[in-house]
Backbone as CSV, one residue per row, in Angstrom:
resi,resn,N_x,N_y,N_z,CA_x,CA_y,CA_z,C_x,C_y,C_z
1,MET,32.381,-54.992,0.249,32.804,-55.160,-0.729,33.557,-56.709,-1.144
2,GLU,33.806,-57.103,-0.132,34.261,-58.870,-0.087,33.376,-59.726,0.142
3,GLN,32.358,-59.379,0.576,31.042,-60.218,0.745,30.266,-59.926,-0.902
4,THR,30.185,-59.081,-1.352,29.865,-58.715,-2.857,30.865,-59.850,-3.920
5,ALA,32.089,-59.513,-3.720,32.993,-60.322,-4.655,32.929,-61.283,-4.491
6,VAL,32.490,-62.570,-4.063,32.870,-63.795,-3.430,31.526,-64.219,-4.266
7,LEU,30.321,-63.617,-4.465,29.120,-63.758,-5.158,29.245,-64.358,-7.173
8,GLY,30.510,-64.071,-7.164,30.607,-64.987,-8.865,30.179,-64.121,-9.806
9,PHE,30.094,-62.503,-9.755,29.032,-62.209,-10.933,30.194,-61.780,-12.310
10,ASP,29.538,-62.096,-12.938,30.507,-61.909,-14.229,31.363,-60.669,-14.582
11,GLY,31.110,-59.599,-13.739,31.907,-58.257,-13.596,31.327,-57.363,-12.456
12,TYR,32.478,-56.287,-12.399,31.956,-55.830,-10.902,32.399,-54.484,-11.177
13,ALA,31.117,-53.652,-11.086,30.990,-52.246,-11.262,31.308,-51.445,-9.829
14,LEU,32.163,-50.232,-9.539,32.325,-49.195,-8.896,31.805,-47.947,-9.292
15,GLY,31.022,-47.360,-8.319,30.289,-46.358,-9.115,29.940,-45.220,-7.591
16,GLY,29.691,-44.087,-8.176,29.220,-43.026,-7.110,30.377,-42.392,-6.283
17,VAL,31.599,-42.325,-7.314,33.074,-41.686,-6.645,33.397,-40.787,-7.128
18,SER,32.293,-40.483,-8.419,33.107,-39.043,-9.313,31.757,-37.998,-9.374
19,VAL,30.447,-37.795,-8.362,29.660,-37.050,-8.389,29.850,-35.990,-7.243
20,GLY,30.822,-35.497,-7.787,31.219,-33.885,-6.534,32.507,-34.489,-5.930
21,GLU,32.676,-35.474,-5.358,34.034,-35.706,-4.230,35.226,-35.102,-5.012
22,PRO,36.127,-34.657,-3.924,37.537,-34.113,-4.815,37.981,-35.531,-5.286
23,LYS,38.987,-35.180,-6.241,39.746,-36.191,-7.065,40.277,-37.407,-5.938
24,GLU,40.946,-36.338,-5.031,41.618,-37.476,-3.896,41.134,-38.407,-3.440
25,ILE,39.775,-38.081,-3.062,38.763,-39.004,-2.569,38.712,-40.194,-3.307
26,MET,37.958,-39.843,-4.684,37.905,-40.748,-5.854,38.843,-41.764,-5.539
27,TYR,40.213,-41.205,-5.870,41.241,-41.706,-6.289,41.661,-42.894,-5.081
28,GLU,41.641,-41.892,-3.923,41.716,-43.137,-2.533,40.446,-43.981,-2.759
29,ILE,39.382,-44.291,-2.882,38.297,-45.159,-3.062,38.606,-46.056,-3.976
30,THR,38.895,-45.792,-5.191,39.403,-46.313,-6.169,40.277,-47.637,-5.783
31,ASP,41.335,-46.793,-5.021,42.901,-47.178,-5.107,42.396,-48.748,-4.181
32,SER,41.563,-48.221,-2.805,41.397,-49.080,-1.842,40.095,-50.215,-2.262
33,ILE,39.405,-49.877,-3.228,38.773,-51.177,-3.511,38.760,-52.179,-4.691
34,THR,39.401,-51.462,-5.312,39.698,-52.536,-6.871,40.545,-53.385,-6.411
35,PRO,41.536,-53.437,-5.438,42.144,-54.720,-5.275,41.477,-55.976,-4.451
36,LEU,40.161,-55.312,-3.872,39.162,-56.598,-3.740,38.108,-56.916,-4.351
37,LEU,38.494,-56.739,-5.776,37.656,-56.964,-6.629,38.427,-58.704,-7.398
38,PRO,37.537,-59.299,-7.615,38.445,-60.467,-8.543,38.832,-59.822,-9.783
39,ALA,40.152,-60.302,-9.920,41.313,-59.511,-10.967,40.331,-60.655,-12.137
40,ASP,40.404,-61.563,-12.419,39.743,-62.307,-13.407,38.174,-61.754,-13.712
41,LYS,37.852,-61.057,-13.378,36.697,-60.360,-13.681,36.657,-59.074,-13.941
42,PRO,35.914,-58.383,-14.885,36.165,-57.217,-15.685,35.508,-56.195,-14.632
43,ARG,36.055,-55.386,-14.220,36.545,-54.368,-13.566,35.883,-53.064,-13.944
44,TYR,34.611,-52.090,-13.654,34.078,-51.251,-14.152,34.215,-49.792,-13.678
45,LEU,34.902,-48.771,-14.019,34.475,-47.658,-12.958,33.937,-46.867,-13.298
46,MET,32.672,-46.421,-12.810,31.490,-45.869,-13.523,31.630,-44.139,-13.385
47,GLY,31.078,-43.761,-14.777,31.176,-42.473,-14.768,32.544,-41.305,-14.520
48,VAL,33.575,-42.202,-15.125,34.465,-41.647,-14.796,35.723,-41.492,-15.804
49,GLY,36.376,-40.192,-16.454,36.903,-40.216,-17.595,37.571,-39.160,-17.895
50,THR,38.150,-38.379,-17.406,39.214,-37.431,-17.788,40.553,-38.105,-18.048
51,PRO,41.351,-38.009,-18.999,42.461,-38.709,-19.796,43.350,-39.234,-18.278
52,GLN,43.422,-38.183,-17.585,44.214,-38.763,-16.099,43.590,-39.404,-15.223
53,ASP,42.379,-39.314,-15.119,41.420,-40.348,-14.359,41.579,-42.072,-14.752
54,ILE,41.573,-41.916,-16.452,41.551,-43.583,-16.868,43.394,-43.902,-16.378
55,VAL,44.086,-42.946,-16.306,45.065,-43.514,-16.696,45.433,-44.211,-15.035
56,PHE,44.977,-43.341,-14.262,45.034,-43.898,-12.595,44.614,-44.884,-12.311
57,GLY,43.033,-44.700,-12.947,42.396,-46.151,-12.839,42.630,-47.226,-13.227
58,VAL,43.269,-47.329,-14.727,44.060,-48.316,-14.705,45.182,-49.337,-13.955
59,SER,45.777,-47.820,-13.375,46.818,-48.200,-12.364,46.297,-48.982,-11.082
60,CYS,45.040,-49.044,-10.930,44.594,-49.330,-9.994,43.781,-50.843,-10.176
61,GLY,43.950,-51.090,-11.224,43.076,-52.148,-12.231,41.927,-52.157,-12.576
62,ILE,41.681,-50.860,-12.806,40.455,-50.895,-13.536,40.550,-51.454,-14.801
63,ASP,39.786,-51.874,-15.632,39.360,-52.143,-16.787,38.425,-51.368,-17.600
64,MET,37.555,-51.089,-17.112,36.334,-50.358,-18.297,36.023,-49.060,-17.702
65,PHE,35.537,-47.732,-18.529,35.074,-47.079,-18.016,34.028,-46.224,-18.980
66,ASP,33.147,-45.329,-18.632,32.905,-44.564,-19.357,32.093,-43.200,-18.569
67,CYS,32.227,-42.170,-19.663,31.876,-40.886,-19.566,31.365,-40.297,-20.478
68,VAL,30.751,-39.178,-20.322,30.450,-38.133,-21.569,31.347,-36.931,-21.572
69,ILE,32.406,-36.680,-20.975,34.039,-35.796,-21.100,34.512,-35.654,-22.719
70,PRO,34.465,-36.992,-23.229,35.072,-36.400,-24.438,34.030,-35.842,-25.179
71,THR,32.873,-36.152,-25.454,31.842,-35.593,-26.195,31.242,-34.375,-26.051
72,ARG,30.984,-34.220,-24.237,30.444,-32.875,-23.666,31.617,-31.810,-24.100
73,CYS,32.740,-32.013,-23.469,33.672,-31.094,-24.141,33.683,-30.809,-25.377
74,ALA,33.740,-31.560,-26.354,33.826,-31.590,-27.503,32.560,-30.031,-28.425
75,ARG,31.971,-30.768,-27.441,30.631,-29.700,-28.228,30.461,-28.187,-27.174
76,HIS,31.809,-28.124,-26.199,31.891,-27.216,-25.612,32.859,-26.552,-26.054
77,GLY,33.807,-27.080,-26.836,35.002,-26.706,-27.616,35.983,-26.368,-26.841
78,LEU,36.102,-27.757,-25.862,37.436,-28.315,-25.442,37.708,-29.322,-25.805
79,LEU,38.937,-29.484,-26.710,39.649,-30.350,-27.425,40.874,-31.012,-26.644
80,PHE,41.104,-32.318,-26.610,42.184,-32.642,-25.959,43.046,-33.237,-27.046
81,THR,44.368,-32.588,-26.856,45.773,-33.024,-27.343,47.033,-33.763,-26.404
82,ASN,47.817,-33.725,-27.078,48.863,-34.619,-26.759,50.059,-33.791,-25.813
83,SER,49.516,-32.275,-26.431,50.536,-31.408,-25.452,49.805,-30.108,-24.771
84,GLU,48.564,-30.349,-24.942,47.453,-29.312,-24.037,46.173,-29.406,-24.179
85,LYS,45.346,-29.004,-23.580,43.986,-28.663,-23.782,43.464,-27.459,-24.879
86,ILE,42.912,-27.596,-25.830,42.907,-26.499,-26.622,41.156,-25.808,-26.343
87,VAL,41.068,-24.336,-25.973,39.696,-24.211,-25.823,39.526,-23.331,-27.348
88,ILE,38.863,-24.165,-28.183,38.769,-23.982,-29.772,38.165,-22.804,-30.004
89,LYS,37.764,-22.076,-29.408,36.578,-20.667,-29.524,37.481,-19.381,-29.051
90,ASN,38.660,-19.632,-28.069,39.926,-18.325,-27.977,39.946,-17.874,-28.989
91,SER,40.360,-16.563,-29.223,41.114,-16.091,-30.584,42.352,-16.337,-30.874
92,ARG,42.923,-16.567,-29.755,44.741,-16.977,-30.491,44.422,-17.967,-31.316
93,TRP,43.739,-19.088,-31.590,42.944,-20.144,-32.494,42.897,-19.221,-34.341
94,ARG,42.130,-17.990,-33.864,42.013,-17.391,-35.224,42.642,-17.291,-36.434
95,GLU,43.891,-17.515,-36.542,44.606,-17.414,-37.774,46.150,-18.915,-37.674
96,CYS,45.744,-19.680,-36.987,46.412,-20.601,-36.850,46.113,-21.888,-37.893
97,ASN,46.495,-22.077,-38.288,46.540,-23.089,-39.817,46.939,-24.690,-39.497
98,ASP,47.534,-24.451,-38.420,48.611,-25.952,-37.828,47.041,-26.880,-37.609
99,PRO,47.208,-28.262,-37.911,45.794,-29.016,-37.635,45.856,-29.484,-35.890
100,LEU,44.865,-29.476,-35.456,44.353,-29.352,-34.065,45.591,-30.097,-33.399
101,ASP,46.078,-31.326,-33.848,46.883,-32.131,-33.135,47.962,-32.742,-34.068
102,GLU,49.083,-31.980,-34.149,49.687,-33.118,-35.217,50.173,-34.445,-35.188
103,THR,50.161,-34.666,-34.046,50.614,-36.596,-33.631,49.022,-37.247,-34.054
104,CYS,47.970,-36.654,-34.464,46.713,-37.421,-34.250,46.663,-37.771,-35.783
105,ASP,45.898,-38.897,-36.089,45.717,-39.615,-37.692,44.034,-39.288,-37.328
106,CYS,43.227,-38.507,-36.531,41.759,-38.738,-37.041,41.309,-37.821,-37.642
107,TYR,40.026,-37.961,-38.978,39.775,-37.212,-40.071,40.046,-35.924,-39.920
108,THR,39.503,-34.893,-38.447,39.710,-33.732,-37.966,41.092,-33.260,-38.193
109,CYS,41.961,-33.636,-37.472,43.476,-33.196,-37.959,44.006,-33.431,-39.026
110,LYS,43.512,-34.430,-39.739,44.270,-35.052,-40.885,43.623,-33.646,-42.068
111,ASN,42.341,-32.951,-42.001,41.767,-32.201,-42.745,40.998,-30.936,-42.645
112,TYR,41.297,-30.173,-41.144,40.957,-29.419,-40.785,42.276,-28.373,-39.794
113,SER,42.072,-27.197,-39.893,43.192,-26.352,-39.097,42.520,-25.776,-37.968
114,ARG,43.566,-25.155,-36.962,42.627,-24.727,-35.557,41.794,-23.366,-36.010
115,ALA,42.252,-22.724,-37.130,41.392,-21.372,-37.403,39.919,-22.037,-37.989
116,TYR,39.931,-22.980,-38.773,38.715,-23.338,-39.649,37.733,-23.971,-38.309
117,LEU,38.407,-25.000,-37.424,37.417,-25.395,-36.634,37.015,-24.161,-35.527
118,ARG,37.802,-23.045,-35.421,37.403,-22.419,-34.260,36.337,-21.265,-35.219
119,HIS,36.241,-21.068,-36.435,35.817,-20.052,-37.282,34.294,-21.417,-37.061
120,LEU,34.232,-22.374,-37.308,32.645,-23.067,-37.372,32.511,-23.000,-35.864
121,TYR,33.311,-23.305,-35.201,32.514,-23.070,-33.261,32.224,-22.147,-32.905
122,VAL,32.560,-20.688,-33.051,31.883,-19.047,-33.323,31.212,-18.729,-33.904
123,ALA,31.154,-19.591,-35.226,29.677,-19.126,-35.863,28.476,-20.305,-35.984
124,GLY,28.829,-20.697,-34.606,27.735,-22.213,-34.365,27.456,-23.303,-35.389
125,GLU,28.218,-23.307,-36.026,28.098,-24.419,-36.884,27.824,-25.748,-36.348
126,ILE,26.741,-26.678,-36.507,26.990,-28.303,-36.145,28.526,-28.855,-36.961
127,LEU,28.504,-28.609,-37.767,29.907,-29.337,-38.261,31.321,-28.992,-36.868
128,ALA,31.255,-28.023,-36.008,32.122,-27.935,-35.502,31.743,-29.051,-34.487
129,MET,30.968,-29.041,-33.492,30.479,-30.361,-32.890,30.640,-31.600,-33.362
130,VAL,30.762,-32.208,-34.510,30.743,-33.309,-35.013,32.253,-33.529,-35.172
131,LEU,32.680,-32.280,-35.997,34.715,-32.379,-36.106,35.337,-32.874,-34.262
132,ASN,34.841,-31.887,-33.695,35.728,-31.730,-32.186,35.296,-33.054,-31.639
133,THR,34.267,-33.850,-31.603,33.518,-35.090,-31.007,34.464,-36.063,-31.861
134,ILE,34.402,-36.254,-33.055,35.592,-36.796,-33.860,36.827,-36.964,-33.302
135,HIS,37.473,-35.945,-32.912,39.006,-35.496,-32.965,39.016,-36.157,-31.115
136,ASN,37.987,-35.936,-30.140,38.237,-36.279,-28.602,38.078,-37.566,-28.600
137,VAL,36.860,-37.954,-29.731,37.023,-39.632,-29.139,37.706,-40.444,-30.232
138,ARG,38.803,-39.669,-31.218,39.685,-40.693,-31.439,41.079,-40.321,-30.335
139,TYR,41.310,-39.219,-29.910,42.076,-39.126,-28.635,42.302,-40.213,-27.531
140,TYR,40.856,-40.194,-27.118,40.772,-41.305,-25.985,41.187,-42.509,-26.543
141,MET,40.773,-42.933,-28.000,40.932,-44.168,-28.604,42.640,-44.544,-28.558
142,ARG,43.213,-43.510,-28.651,44.730,-43.486,-28.922,45.241,-43.533,-27.870
143,LEU,44.622,-42.668,-26.547,45.229,-43.172,-25.063,45.122,-44.582,-24.619
144,LEU,44.000,-45.292,-24.980,43.916,-46.068,-24.502,44.868,-47.546,-25.253
145,GLU,44.843,-47.188,-26.443,45.572,-48.060,-27.306,47.078,-47.852,-26.893
146,GLN,47.595,-46.401,-26.377,48.879,-45.938,-25.645,48.872,-47.226,-24.304
147,ILE,47.942,-47.075,-23.720,47.856,-47.239,-22.506,47.779,-49.048,-22.847
148,ARG,47.355,-49.795,-23.436,47.733,-51.530,-23.985,48.662,-51.725,-24.093
149,ALA,49.177,-51.055,-24.739,51.006,-51.116,-25.313,51.729,-51.320,-24.161
150,ALA,51.326,-50.257,-22.960,52.496,-50.010,-22.145,52.325,-51.116,-21.116
151,LEU,50.938,-51.227,-20.791,50.662,-52.505,-20.311,51.712,-53.935,-20.823
152,LYS,51.248,-54.024,-22.228,51.919,-55.121,-22.815,53.185,-55.508,-22.897
153,GLU,54.029,-54.307,-22.894,55.710,-54.152,-22.841,55.945,-54.092,-21.195
154,GLY,55.238,-53.941,-20.537,55.967,-54.371,-19.084,56.093,-52.718,-18.482
155,ARG,55.504,-51.655,-19.107,56.315,-50.295,-18.972,54.978,-49.212,-18.562
156,PHE,54.042,-49.867,-18.237,52.727,-48.764,-17.618,53.592,-47.597,-16.763
157,LEU,54.464,-48.522,-15.443,54.306,-47.227,-14.554,55.429,-46.431,-14.828
158,GLU,56.128,-46.224,-15.969,56.886,-45.272,-17.125,55.849,-44.241,-17.705
159,PHE,54.773,-45.122,-18.435,53.760,-44.393,-19.086,53.208,-43.389,-18.484
160,LYS,52.309,-44.070,-17.281,51.744,-43.444,-16.224,52.620,-42.124,-15.732
161,ASN,53.660,-42.571,-15.178,54.434,-41.292,-14.540,54.454,-39.987,-15.835
162,ASP,55.003,-40.755,-16.844,55.450,-39.176,-17.863,53.728,-38.892,-18.027
163,PHE,52.733,-39.444,-18.131,51.312,-38.975,-18.966,50.845,-37.799,-17.951
164,LEU,50.849,-38.295,-16.135,50.528,-37.517,-15.414,51.281,-35.844,-15.252
165,ASN,52.933,-36.485,-15.474,53.595,-35.259,-14.923,53.822,-34.320,-15.770
166,LYS,53.050,-34.524,-17.125,53.257,-33.358,-18.506,51.871,-32.887,-18.317
């Protein structure tokens, strides 16, 4: 990696660490390789994207991520919130008139209840995938906004610890 870093590329990508390896190995590789990459160039972690992985990656110095997780999970009814992961097809949401995430400002959370989202999903309505995707993508956008604010304010370590411990 050190030989590649001196070549002066516009940015650097780290890949092949999220295709079946245990998370501990992916974290170890990311933590050991990222410091070898130039800090003044974009550092990209390919195919990694759970919320926990993103927070960990940023703590190692990663700048960019890409992953199908937010959209794939949305299509399959797994929704991210600040308090829990919600599997919207579960019967416990059948009569829940609460928004998906009361702290979220997305279109889905502002306009639809968990019960209605469950109904759409169980009925096989395409709208379920659309609304779920809107929410999950906004969840990720908000997560990155929170990360940027924590970095700017010098409190990222506190943010990381709080996020990973909840």
